N, C-alpha and C positions, 0 to 999 in steps of 0.2 A: 516614347510609344511612336510618336506620330515621329519623331527623325528617324527611327528606323524604317520605318514605313518608307518617307521621303527618301531615304537611304536605298534603300528597293528598289525602288523605284528609276530613279537616278542609273542605279548597274544596270537596270534592264534595259532601259533607254538606248544607252552607251552601249550593250552588247548588239542590239538590233541595229545599231549604225556600223556595227562592224559588220555584221553577218551583210547587210546590203551595201555593204565596200568590195566586202568579197565576193557576192552575187555580181555587181557589177563587174569584177576582175574577171571572174571568170566565165563572164558574158562576153565581152571583147574579144573580136580574133586577134591572137597571137602575130605580130607583123613579124614578117620574115625579116633576115637580117636586115639593116638599112645600109645604105650607104655612108652616109653621115652617122649614123648612130645616135642622133640626140633625141629621137622621136618617143622612144618608150622610155627611156630611163629617167626622164621628169617625171614622166604621169606615176611609175612605178615607184618613183623614190617618194614622189608625196602621198601618196599611198599607205609607204609604208611608213611614211614618216607619222600618218594620221593613225596607222594603225599602232604605232608603240605610244602616240600621244592617249588614245584610247584605252591601252591596255596599264597603263603609268595612271590614268584616272579611277579605270576601275579596280586597281589596287590601291589607290589610295580610301576608295568608296569604301572599299570592303575591312581594310584597317579602320576608318569610323564607323561602320557599324558595329566590326568585333568591338570594337570601346565604348560604345554605346551599351551593346546588350551586358558587357561585363558591366558597368555602372548602376543596368537595371539588376544585374544578378546581385551586386552588393546591397543595392537597396530593400533587395526582396527578403535578402539575409537581415538586414539589419530589424524589419518591420516584425521578421519572428522571431529574432532573439528578444525584443520589447517584447513582443506580445507574452514570452516563454516568461520572461522575467515575472510579470504585472502577474500573471497564472501562479507564479510560484510562491510569490507576496503575499496572493488570496491563500495560498495552500498553508504560509506560513503562521498568518493571522488565524486559519480557522484551526488549528491545531495547539495555536499558544492557549484558546477561548477551553479547546477539548481538555488540554490539559487542568488548567483552571479549574475547569468546573467538575472534573473528575477528582480533583484534592479537595474541592470544597464536599462532593459525595462521601468520599472515604472519612471526610473529619465528621460529618454530619454521623454517616452510619457506624462509627465508633462509639461516638456520643450516645448513639440510639443501644445499642448494644452493654454499653457499661451502665446504661440508664435499666435495660432488660435484666443483668445482671444481678445488681442490688433490689430489684422488683418495683421500681418507682418509673413507671412511663407517662409520660407526660405530653398528651394529644402536641403542646408547639414542638416537641423533639420529632417526632412522628410528621407533622406538614413539614418540619425544615428539611427531613430527609428524604420525603416523598418530592419537596422543589427540585431539592439537591440534584434529584434524579430524574428528572423533566426537562432540568435545565441540562443532565448530562446526556438524554437522550438527543437534545435543539442539537447539541453542539455535534452530536454524530450525524444528524440528519444533515445541516448543513454543512460538514463537511464531505458526506457524498455527494453532498450539489454542486459543492465547488471542484471535485471531482467529473461528475458529471458534463460540466458545463468545460472541464479539460477536454475531455473526451470530444463533445458534438464539435469543441474550436479546432479540431485535429482533423477531424471529420471532416468538418464545411468544405472546404476545397474540393475533396473528391467526390463530395456530393452534387455540385455543382459542375463539375463536372460532368459525372452521369450525365446530369439533367442536359446540358448540354452538347451532348452526344448520341 
């Protein structure tokens, strides 16, 4: 970022020098045709050479500025890809946990139903079923928290921009 600022300063300075040179050129009286014809052309040629040199320098600086901006944009994209990959990993882990807990809940409920059908229900089975249900609720809550974190991460740049504006 500092490199971009430096390049912008150099371009502005080069353009200012070009403007001053043009002002000097336009403020100088035009000499009439001289007998020898050597007084005006060297100064004019020198100014043109300086102008071409400044144009060349400006073009080089603009090319470097574009390259720096491209590198910065690629870096921003890589950061965004890394962040999204991390969020996807978190969601994948939460989804696996939720599937595992839901499978346990189904098993406990099936065990409780079969015990109810046979007429023998044990307090331990009811406790296991309730614990499985609580685990399922916790897993659902953690999944929702992960989703909210993802939404907040996506909104954060916009909120920061709005605060700065």
